[in-house]
C-alpha positions as CSV (number, residue, x, y, z in Angstrom):
1,M,138.8,23.1,-33.6
2,A,137.6,22.1,-37.0
3,T,135.9,18.8,-37.5
4,K,136.2,16.9,-40.8
5,K,132.7,16.2,-42.4
6,K,132.3,12.8,-43.9
7,S,130.9,12.7,-47.4
8,F,127.9,10.4,-48.0
9,S,129.9,7.9,-50.1
10,S,132.6,7.4,-47.4
11,M,129.7,6.7,-44.7
12,S,128.5,3.8,-46.8
13,S,130.1,0.4,-46.3
14,S,132.5,-0.9,-49.0
15,K,131.6,-4.4,-48.0
16,P,129.7,-6.1,-50.8
17,G,126.2,-6.9,-50.1
18,I,123.8,-9.9,-50.7
19,T,121.3,-7.8,-52.8
20,P,122.6,-8.4,-56.3
21,W,122.7,-12.2,-55.6
22,L,119.2,-12.2,-54.4
23,G,118.2,-10.3,-57.6
24,I,119.9,-13.0,-59.8
25,A,118.0,-15.8,-57.8
26,A,114.9,-13.7,-58.3
27,I,115.3,-13.5,-61.9
28,I,115.7,-17.3,-62.1
29,I,112.6,-17.7,-60.2
30,L,110.6,-15.4,-62.3
31,L,111.9,-17.1,-65.5
32,D,111.2,-20.5,-64.2
33,Q,107.6,-19.9,-63.0
34,V,106.7,-18.0,-66.3
35,T,107.7,-20.7,-68.4
36,K,106.0,-23.4,-66.2
37,I,102.8,-21.4,-66.2
38,T,103.1,-20.9,-70.0
39,I,103.5,-24.7,-70.8
40,S,100.8,-25.6,-68.2
41,K,98.3,-23.3,-70.0
42,L,99.3,-24.5,-73.5
43,F,99.7,-28.2,-72.9
44,A,97.7,-31.0,-71.4
45,F,99.5,-33.4,-69.0
46,G,101.6,-35.6,-71.1
47,E,101.1,-33.8,-74.4
48,S,104.3,-33.3,-76.5
49,L,105.2,-30.9,-79.4
50,Q,108.4,-31.9,-81.5
51,I,110.5,-28.8,-82.0
52,T,113.4,-30.5,-83.6
53,S,114.6,-34.2,-84.2
54,F,116.2,-34.0,-80.8
55,F,114.0,-31.7,-78.7
56,N,110.3,-31.6,-77.7
57,L,108.3,-29.6,-75.4
58,V,106.2,-31.8,-73.1
59,L,104.1,-31.2,-70.0
60,A,105.4,-33.6,-67.3
61,H,104.8,-33.7,-63.6
62,N,107.8,-35.0,-61.5
63,K,106.9,-35.9,-57.8
64,G,110.3,-37.0,-57.2
65,A,113.8,-35.2,-57.3
66,A,116.3,-35.2,-60.3
67,F,115.8,-37.6,-62.9
68,S,112.4,-38.6,-61.2
69,F,114.2,-40.3,-58.3
70,L,111.4,-41.5,-55.8
71,A,108.8,-40.3,-58.1
72,T,106.6,-43.4,-57.4
73,E,106.5,-43.3,-53.6
74,S,103.5,-42.6,-51.9
75,G,103.8,-38.8,-51.4
76,W,106.2,-38.4,-48.5
77,Q,109.0,-37.5,-50.8
78,R,107.1,-34.0,-51.5
79,Y,107.5,-33.1,-47.9
80,F,111.1,-34.5,-47.7
81,F,112.4,-32.7,-50.8
82,T,110.8,-29.7,-49.8
83,A,112.2,-29.6,-46.4
84,I,115.9,-30.4,-48.0
85,A,115.3,-27.4,-50.3
86,V,114.2,-25.1,-47.3
87,V,117.3,-26.0,-45.3
88,A,119.5,-25.6,-48.6
89,V,118.1,-22.1,-49.2
90,L,118.7,-20.9,-45.8
91,F,122.3,-22.3,-45.9
92,I,122.8,-20.7,-49.2
93,V,121.5,-17.3,-47.9
94,F,124.0,-17.6,-45.0
95,L,126.9,-18.4,-47.6
96,L,126.0,-15.3,-49.6
97,K,126.0,-13.0,-46.8
98,R,129.3,-14.4,-45.7
99,H,131.0,-14.4,-49.1
100,A,129.3,-11.8,-51.0
101,G,132.4,-10.4,-52.5
102,Q,133.4,-13.8,-54.0
103,R,131.7,-13.2,-57.6
104,L,131.9,-16.7,-59.0
105,F,131.1,-18.5,-56.0
106,C,128.2,-16.2,-55.3
107,W,127.0,-16.6,-59.0
108,A,127.0,-20.4,-58.4
109,L,124.9,-20.0,-55.0
110,A,122.5,-17.5,-56.6
111,L,121.6,-19.8,-59.6
112,I,121.2,-22.8,-57.1
113,L,119.1,-20.7,-54.8
114,G,116.7,-19.6,-57.5
115,G,116.3,-23.0,-58.9
116,A,115.7,-24.4,-55.6
117,I,113.1,-22.0,-54.8
118,G,111.6,-22.4,-58.3
119,N,111.0,-26.2,-57.6
120,V,109.9,-25.7,-54.0
121,I,107.2,-23.3,-55.3
122,D,106.0,-26.1,-57.6
123,R,106.1,-28.7,-54.7
124,S,104.2,-26.4,-52.6
125,L,101.6,-25.4,-55.0
126,Y,100.8,-28.6,-57.0
127,G,102.6,-31.5,-55.1
128,Y,105.1,-32.1,-58.1
129,V,107.5,-30.1,-60.2
130,I,106.4,-29.1,-63.7
131,D,109.0,-30.2,-66.2
132,F,108.8,-29.4,-70.1
133,L,112.1,-29.5,-71.7
134,D,112.6,-33.1,-73.4
135,F,115.9,-33.8,-75.2
136,H,116.6,-37.1,-77.0
137,A,119.3,-38.3,-79.4
138,A,120.6,-41.5,-80.7
139,G,118.2,-43.7,-78.8
140,W,119.0,-41.9,-75.4
141,H,116.2,-40.0,-73.9
142,W,116.9,-37.6,-70.8
143,P,114.2,-37.0,-68.3
144,A,112.3,-33.8,-68.9
145,F,113.5,-30.9,-66.9
146,N,112.8,-27.0,-66.4
147,V,114.6,-23.7,-66.0
148,A,115.1,-24.2,-62.3
149,D,116.9,-27.5,-63.0
150,M,119.0,-25.8,-65.4
151,A,119.9,-23.2,-63.1
152,I,120.8,-25.6,-60.4
153,C,123.0,-27.6,-62.8
154,C,124.9,-24.5,-64.1
155,G,125.2,-23.3,-60.5
156,A,126.7,-26.7,-59.5
157,A,129.2,-26.5,-62.5
158,L,130.3,-22.9,-61.7
159,F,130.6,-24.0,-58.0
160,V,132.9,-27.1,-58.9
161,F,134.9,-24.8,-61.4
162,D,135.4,-22.2,-58.7
163,E,136.6,-24.7,-56.2
164,L,139.1,-26.2,-58.8
165,R,140.2,-22.8,-59.5
166,R,140.9,-22.0,-55.9
167,V,142.8,-25.3,-55.4
168,G,144.9,-24.4,-58.4
169,K,146.1,-21.1,-56.9
């Protein structure tokens, strides 16, 4: 009785894996940390450099959350926001494993994951998040932010777009 040999390619699972999504998150973390370290080496706290009429580089420390929410509290917020981020990271990894084949959804999660970890690294090492991108126009001044924040915002926008696209099907 002849047995059919399986080829190596047929033995591997066709189920999409989590590795590419973790790679995207790792790239975000790397970009975030390299830019924060660079700004921290080049600028003193509070120092600003005007790049254009609407954009400055500035070294700012955010002890709070987005838009400096709770930044003036006594310090408990550092642990609170770190704990929330750790829970979010674990949940995102679970979702990535479960839905690895849903490309847009996983792009959104990978961006949020990388941004969350980037900011947790700052909170853990320094007690605050390093921000340095400072935009202003027509009398409006946005709070300074960083690469991790951009990744989280882009990920959230992709997540909303993906959900709206699914509802529309």
